[in-house]
N, C-alpha and C positions, 0 to 999 in steps of 0.2 A: 631509175625514175620511180618505180613502184615503191621501193624501199623508203624513199624520201617523201612519198606522197605527192609527187609532181605530176599533175594531170596533163600539162602541155606536151603534146607529142613532138614539138620541136626539139625537146630534150632527148629524143631518141638518137640524135646526132651528138657525138662526144664533144665536138667543138662548141656547142651551145652552152655547155657547163662552164665555159671560161667567163661567162658573164653572170652566173648564178650566185646568189648570196653576196658576200663581201670579200674583198681581197684578204688573203692570208700571206704572211711573209715567207712561209715555207712549210715543210711537213711537220705535222703535229697530230696527235690523236683527234679525230673528228673532222679534220680538214679534207676537202675534196681535192684529189689530184687529177688534173686534166691533161691527158696526152692528146695529140691530134685525132687519134682513132680509138681511144679507150679512156674510161673514167673509173675511179674507185674512191673509197673512203680510207684514209690512213687510220690504222688501228695502233701502230707502234712505230717508233723510230729507233732501230737498233744501233745506228751509227751514221756518220757522215756519208751522204750519197746513197743511203739505203732506207727503205721503209717497208713495213708490213701493211699490205693493202687488201681490203675486201672489195671484190668487184664481181659483177655478173658477166655472162658471156665470155668467161675466161676458160678456154678449152671446153666450151659448151656447158659450163656449170658456174654456179656462184662459188668462188673460192677465196680463201685468205692465204696469201703467200708473200714472201719477201720479193721486192722488186727494186731496181735502181731508180733513183730520182732523175736520172739523165733522160732528157726528152720531155719532161713535164713542161707544158706551156702555160699553166695557170694553177695557182693554189687558191682555193676558195673556202671560206667558212659558210656552211649552210645557215639559213635564217634562224634555225633552232638547233641547239646542240642535241646530239642523239645519245641515248643510253644504250648500253648493251652491244657495243661494237664488237 
């Protein structure tokens, strides 16, 4: 929420991100990946069913790591594209 400059505390809940920005068709750099209890920004797509995602509160830290796309409930483009992912 802080990284994207979203002030609304409703977005402290991962599920709220499923309605943020606009719909994306799948993983791509800059797309928000929404799981039911986790959210992150896709920074790369190394292959089918895999993505590299930057997210907070991942092992009590902000981390960038490869994850499966399985379980993603929404793919969303933020209103503004972000530089420096």
